[in-house]
N, C-alpha and C positions, 0 to 999 in steps of 0.2 A: 268570845270566840277568837282564838288566836289567828286562824286562817280558814277561809272557806274551803270545804272539801267536796261539796256537792252542789247541784243546782238549787236544792232547797236552802242551802246555806247562803248562796248568793241572793236568793229571793228574800231571805230574812234580813240580810244586810241592807238591801234596797228598801225594805219596809221601814227599817230603823232610820235610814239616812234621808230618804225623800219625804217631802211634805205629802200628806195623805192624798191630796188631789192628784199629784203626779204618780204616786205609787198605784193608786186605783186605776188611773188611765192605762198604765203599762200592764198591770196585773189582771185587769178585769175584762169582762166580755159583756155582751148584750143581754138584756132581760135578766132572768134568774141564773144565767151562765150555765145552763144545762149542756149546751154544745161544747163550751169550754171544758167543763168537767168530763164529758164523754170523750173528748179528744185526749185529755190527760190520761184517762183510764185506758183508752186504746193503746197509747204509747207505752204504758206500764206493762201491757200484755206482750210486748215484743221482747223476747228473751235475748240477752246478750250471752253468747256462748264463748267461754274462755277456752282457748286452744293453747296448749303448751307444747314445748319441744318441737317447734316448727321453725323452719328456716325463714326468717323475715328480712334477710339481708337485701333482698331485691323486691321488697314490697312496693306496689304501685297502687295508690288510691285514686289516681287521676281518672277523669271521665271527659268525654267530649259532649258539649251541649251547645246547640245552635252554631256549630263550627268553631267553638271556642274551647280550648283545653283548660280544664279546671284541675287543680291539685287534689281537690276533694269533691264529692258529690253534694256540695252545699252551696247555697246562695244566701247572702244576707238580705232578708226581706225588708221592705220599707217600713219604717216606724215614724209615724207622723209626730211632729214636735219633739223629736229625739234631742234636739238642741236645748230643750228645757231641762233635760236630765243631766247633762254634762256640757261643759263649755265646748262649743263647736263640735258637738257629738257626731254629726253627719260626716264631717271632715275626718275626725278620728276613726270612725267606723270604716270609711272608704279607704283610708291609709292601711288600716289593719287587714281589711279584706284583700287589698292589693298585695300586701306582704305575704299573705297566706295563699295567694293564687286562686282566689274565689271572687265571684262578682258581688259587688255592693249594689243595692237598689235604693236610690234616693226617692223619698216620698214627695209628692206634690206639695204637701203641707210641712215640708222640712223647714227648719229654722235657717239653715245655711243655703244660700242660693246655688243653683246649678253651676254657675260660673266659678264660685269659690271652691266647690268640690273638684271641678275640672282642673283648676290651678294647683290644687293640692295632690293630684294624682297624675300618673303617667300612662295608665291603662284606661280604656273605656269602662265606664260604669253603666249600670242600667238606670232607667228612670221610670218611676211609677206615675201614671197619669190618671187622675180622676176625670171621668167624663162629666162635663158641666154643660148647662144649657147654653151659656154664652160661647158660641163656637169661635168667636174672635179671640177670646181668652185662651181657649184650647189650642188654636192655631199658633198663637204667640208662644205658648209654653212648649209646643212641639218644635217650633223654630229654634228656641233657646236650647232644647235638648239636642237637636241635630247639630247646632253650632258647637256644642260642647262635646260632640262626637260620642254621644251615649250609644252603647252597643246594643241595647234592646229597649223597647218601649213596653212596659207592663201596664195593661189596662185594668182599672178597678171600677166596677160598675155599681157599687153599693151606696154611693154618695146621695142620689136623689131621695132614698128612703133609708135613713139611718136607723139602726136598732136602738131601742131605748136602753140606756145603761143605768140600771137601778143604783149602782154604786155612785154614779155621778149625781143623780138626784139627791141621794142621801148626804153626799159631802158638799153639796151646794154648787158643783161645777155644771151640772146638767139643768136643762129647763124642763119643767113639767108640762 
C-alpha cells in the first residue's frame, strides 16, 4: 500500500504494524462484539451527500459545547493505554487536538500522566475518570485533574463489571 486512503486502510496498517495484543485491544469489543458490529453498521447507514457548486468561502464548522468553542463538532475520546501504541501517544494526541481546536480527553489509564499532558498543551483538556471503590484514590485523581486545569471531567462507570473480551482470552491478554 503506497498511502492509506480510507479508514479501513489505516486499520489494515495498524493490524500489520502492532503486536496482535495491542491491535486486538484497540480494534475489539466485548463478548462476541455484536454491539461493535451494530455500531459500525449503523454508521455505514449515514449517507454523506456530496454538494457541488456551492460557495464554501465562509464555511464555519465550529460549535459551542459546555461554553467552549470547538472548530469541529468532534471530541477525541479517551483511549486507555494509548501510550502503548505510540511513544507518548496521549501527549501527541493532545497536541494534535489542540492544533485542530477540539478537546482531547485523557484516560484514567493513560500511559502519560495528567501533569505531562498539561505541560505539553496550552489549552485545557478533558479528563476521563473511572469511578473506583477507593474514594481516596478518586479524590487524589480529581485533585490532580483540577490542578492541571482540566476543562471537563468525563465519568466512566463500566469499570466495576468489565465486559468479557473474547479476543483478549484468545490472544492470552485476558483472564478466563
